[in-house]
N, C-alpha and C positions, 0 to 999 in steps of 0.2 A: 369385418367384411372382406378385407384383403389378407393375403398371406404375408409372412415376414418379407418375402421378396417384393411383393406388391407395395407394401408400406414403404420399404426402402427406396424403391424406384419411382414412386409417385409423390414422395414428400418434397418439401421445399429444398431447392438446391440452387447453386450459383448459375449453372448452365440453364436451368428452367427459367430463372429470373431473366437471364440475358435474352433467351429466345422469345419469351413473352413480350419483352420490351420492344423487340423488333416489329411485332405485330399489333401492339396496343396503341390505340389512338390517344392523343393528348386532348385536353379541353378544346372545344371549338374556338378557332381564331388564334390559338397560340402557335407561334412559329416553332418548328421542330428542328433540333440539332441532334441528329442520330449518330453519336460518336461512341456508342457502346457495343454494337454487335461486331461480327466478324465478316460482314459482307465485303468482298473485294470491290475495287473501283471497276467501272465499265470503261475499258480503254478502247477507243475506236479501232485502232489497228488490230487488236486481238478479236474484237467482235467481227470485223470484216473477214479475218482469217477463218473463223468458224462458219460464217455465212457462206463463204465460197466452198468450204468443204461440205456443208449441208446441201448446197445446191448441186454439187457433184454427185453426192449420194442419191439425191432425188432424181437426177437425170440418168442414173445407171440402171436401166431395165427395172427389175423387180427388187433391187437391193433394199429400198426403203420398206417395202411390204414385208420382206423377209426379216429386216431389222426389228420391226415392231411386232411381228407375228410369231416369233419363235424364241424359246428360252435358249440362253447359252448354258454351257456346263457350269457347275458350281465353282470351279476354279476361275472362270472368266472366259471371255471371248478369245479363241485361239489366236486369231490374227493380231489382236491387241497385245496379248501376252508375248507373242513372238517378237513384235515390234519393240516392246519395252526391253526384253532380254537382250535382243540384238544390239540396241542402242547402248545400253549400259556396258555390255561386255566389250564392244568395239571402242567405245569412247574412253573408258577407264581401265580396261584390262581386267575387269572383275570376272570371276568364273560364274557368271549368271547364265543359266539355261532356262528354258520354259518351265521346268520343274521347280524353279526357285521363285516364281512369280505367282501371286494370288491377287484376285480383285474382289473387293468388298463394296458394299453400298456406303461409301465414304470412309475416310480414315477414322472417324469417330466410332463407327461400327467395328472397324478392324481392331482398334485398341480395346474395345469392350471384349471382343473375342479373345485377344491375346492376354489381357489381364486375368481373365477368368480361366483360361487354359493353364496359366502358369502360377496362379496364386489360389489360396483357399485351402480347403481340407484335402489332404492326400492320404490315401490308405494303401499301405504296403505290408504284406504278410500279417494282416489283421491289426496293424498299428497305425494310428492316425496321427498326422502332423499337419499343422497349419502353416502354410508358406505365404510369403509376402512379396510385394513389389516395392523396391527401394527407389525413391526419387532423389538423386544426388544433389539437387539444387531447388529450393523453393525461395521465392514464389514461382509457381509452375501453373500450367494450363488448368483453368477452372473446369473444363470438360472431363478431366480425369477423375476429379475428386470423389464422385459418387458412382463410379463404374464397377466397383467390386460388388459382386452378388453377396458375398459374405462381409460382415463387418470386420473392421480392424485388420485389413489385409494390405493396407498401404502405409508406408513409413517414409518420412522425408527428412533430409538434412538441410537445416537453415543455411542460406548462402552467406559467404563473406562478401564484403564490398569495399571499394575504394572511392573516396570522394575527391573531387577536383575543384579548383578555384573558379571555374567558369559555370558554377551551378549545375554540374553534371556529376554522375557517379556511374559505377559499373559493378555488376555482380560477378562473383567467381565461385566455382565449386570448391568446397572445403574438402580437398582430396584426402587429407590426413584423417578427418572424421569419417569419410566414406570408407576408407580401408579399415579403420579401427572397428567400425560397425560390422563390416562384412566378416572380419576375423573372429568376431564374437557371436555372430548370428547366422547359423547355418540354415535358418528357415528362409533367408532371402533367396527367392527363386529367379529374380530378374531385376535389372535396373532399367529405368526409363528417363530419357531427357527429350526436350524439344529443342530444335536447332534450325533457325532462330527460335528463341524462347518466347512463347506466348505466356505472359502478357507484356514482358519488359522490352522486347526487341534486342535482348542480349544474344550474342552469338558465342557459343562455347568455342574457345580457341582450338586449333589443331592439337596443341599440347594437351589440353584438357581431355579432348576426345580420345587421343592416343592413350592417355593414362587410364581413363575409364574403361576403354576396350581391353587394356592389359589386365586391369582388376577383374573384369568380367571373365576373362580367360583363366586367370589364376584361380578364381573361385567357381569355375565351371558353370557359369550362368550366362544367359544372353543379355546383351545390351540393346534395348529398344531405342532407336533414334527416330523421333517424329520429325520428318523432313518436309512438312506441309508447305513451308515458306522458302525452302532451301534450293539447292542445286541438284540437277541441272534446270529443273523448272519448279516453280515459277521464277526462281532467281531473285527473290526479294532479300538479298544479302548485300550489304554495302561494305562490310569488313573484308579486307584482303586475306585475313588469316582464317580461311574457311575452305578446306579442301574436302570434296565429297569422299566418303569412306564407306566401304562395306567389306565384310568377310563372313564366313559361315557362323561366326559367333555373334554377329550383329543382325538384328531384325530391323530393316529400314522401312519406315512407313512413308509413303508418298501420296500425292493427291492431285486431282485436276481442278479442285475448287478455287484455289487462289490464282490460277491462271485463266480465270474467267468462266468456269463451269460449275459454280457452287450448287446449283439446283439439280445437277445430274448425278450427284453423289457417287463419285468414282474414286475409291481409295485403292491404293496399290501397296502390296507388301512384298518386299524382297527378303527372302529367308532361306534357310536350308530346307531340303525337300520334306523332312518330317513335319516342320511347322506349316508349310504350304498345304500338305495333305490334310492336316488337322483343321486348318482354316476352311478348306474346301468342304470337308465333311460338316463342319458347323454351318457353313453357308447353305448347304443343301437342306439341312433340318430347319434352320431359322428363316431363310429367305428363298429357298429353292435355287435361285440364281441371283446374280447382281444385274442391275440395270445395264442395258446394252448401248444406249444412245451415246453416252460419254465416251465409251470405248471405241465405238464406230467412228465418231468424229475425230478422235485423237490419234487413232492407229497410224493412218497414212502421214499425219503431220509429224509424228515421232519418227517414223521410218525415214522420211525425207530430210529430217533435221529442221524443218520449218518451225516447229513448236519451240525448240530450244533457241533458234536464231531470233525469234521474236521475243522470247523471254529475255535474252541478252540485250537486244537493241531497243525494245519498247518497254517491257514491264519493269526491269530494274531501273532505268533512268526515270521513268514516270514516278515511281515510288520514292526514289532517292530525292528528287526535287521536292515532292510533297513532304517528305520527312524533314528536310532542312527548313522548309517554310514553316511547318508546324512548330519546330523548335524555336525558330526566330520569334514567332508570335507568343510562345510561352514566355520567353525571356523578356519580351516587350511588355506584356500585360502583368506578369508576376514580379516585375522589377521592384526591389525593396523588400520582398518577402523572404522568409526563411524556407526556401524551396530548392528542389533540384530535379532534374529530368534524367532518366537513364540514357546513357549513350545510345544514339539511334543507329544500331548496327544492322538491323534487318526487321522483317515482318511488317505488318501494317499498323502497328501499335506504338504508342509512346506511354511511358510509365512515369507519372508525376508524383514526387514525394513532397509533402507539405509538413515539415517538422513541427511547426507551431500551430497546427490545426487544433482547435479546442473541442471539436466533436469527432466522433469516429467517421470513417469514410462511408460506412453504411448510412449514417445520419446525413452526411454531406451529400451522398447520392440522392437521398429523398429531397433535400433542399434544391438540388440542381434540377430534379425532375419537375418541381414546381415552376421552374423558369423555362421548361421545355428542352433542357439539355439531358441527354441520356449518356451516361458513362457506366463503367462497371467498378464497384467498390473493391478495394484491394483485399479485404478480408477473405474473399472467396478463393484467392490464389494461394493461401497458406493453409495447407491441409496435411494430414498424415503424421500427427503427433505420435510418438512412440510410447505405447502403453507400458513398456518395460522400464521406463525412466532412464534409459541409457543415454538419451538425448534430451535437451531442454525442449519444452513444448514449442511448436512452431509459432504459437501466438506470442512468444517472448521476443521474437525478432523485432528490432527497433522500428522496422518499417510497417509492421502489422498495424492496420487501421489508420495509416498515414498516407496511403497511396491510392491512386486511381489509374485505371487503364483507359486510354483514349484511342479510338480508331481515327486515323487521319486520312482515310481513303475517300471520304466524302468530298464534295466540291469545295474549292478553296474558301469561298465566302462563308459557307456553313461552318467549316473548321475554324476559321478565324473568329467568327462571331461566337461560336461555342466556347472557344478558349477564353475570349474576353469575358463572357458571362461566368465561366468557372472561376476566373480570377476575382471577379466582383464578389461572388459568394464566399470565396476563400478569405478575402479581406474582412468580410463581415464576421467570420468565425475564427479569426486568428486569436491566439492567446495574447493578452496585453503584456507588454514588456515589464 
């Protein structure tokens, strides 16, 4: 019935399961603990900021009518693009002009465009070559895993990790393996990382980013950095070793979703002019234009600095407090178990490792759902095994099928009770000593 493209894009996937869980009702009367999705918290100060800006728009002559009644260009709303370019160039000294900024209907769509622009079958002088996207560190964001139109266009390097005495651990990029792979695989067309990393809350250090950027330059490929949780907004980074970075060899993906506008689907790409032009052309064919409302609400807030001020003073402290509370509850309820939680360095997620779990986390996820707790099983975040066998399968990583992703942005009582139930189910399915 469907084409190969249709079958690939409509089949079972981690991101489909995640989004279905956001909207699927539980049995009547069962309390719900929605710790699985990517919804940000609704922070009163941020909501008030957007309400004031919307009221200003509504009271400004015909601005609201023009906003909802006209398409913007496929690159995005000129006023918004100029505000973004001006802020980034003045704040960080980056050589960002309007021609370096493109707007898409969310960063998820932007990554779909980018991955399929840069990977897949290339034809030059009648010769075809299949190019790939390299992910230097898995586990990595579930939403990337099925975005390639063609099969076998993603390859991933399993992460290294360090374990600590306080039931925590941290992932690191295996830079030696990354460079070795690049030196033997000219088909790699780009690298991609998220910073902070979804699902783990890991923040790649400045040294790691500097070395990845240098490798990208050495092998003449772009480095895509997904900055949806990063600086300067929404600033859900608690690590001090995280400096914003951009150059013409970096494609920086940003978003308004995690600073309170997830339903308005406003993704922002900062890249060299050729990439921005290509994204604009794709946008015109696939979507005509991007939605205007998020851009209109945020443009003046970015230009005035209010958006970033509130990211610094409200958003970051709000999530850091919740992150520390959620870790405290994990250590309280999991005490005595063979568990660890990834260092909470950023994003709205925590990543729990249960070494002695006797079932897979796919099975564990189903057991939790019977108790009304929704999480995301870890298997979905391990993707991109190398078909050439130059790398071990990502499924060989010792954390595969032993981890879950937990969203701690929900109200405190929901998060604590959800963690308590997770720990109870975990104890039921621990391997006996």
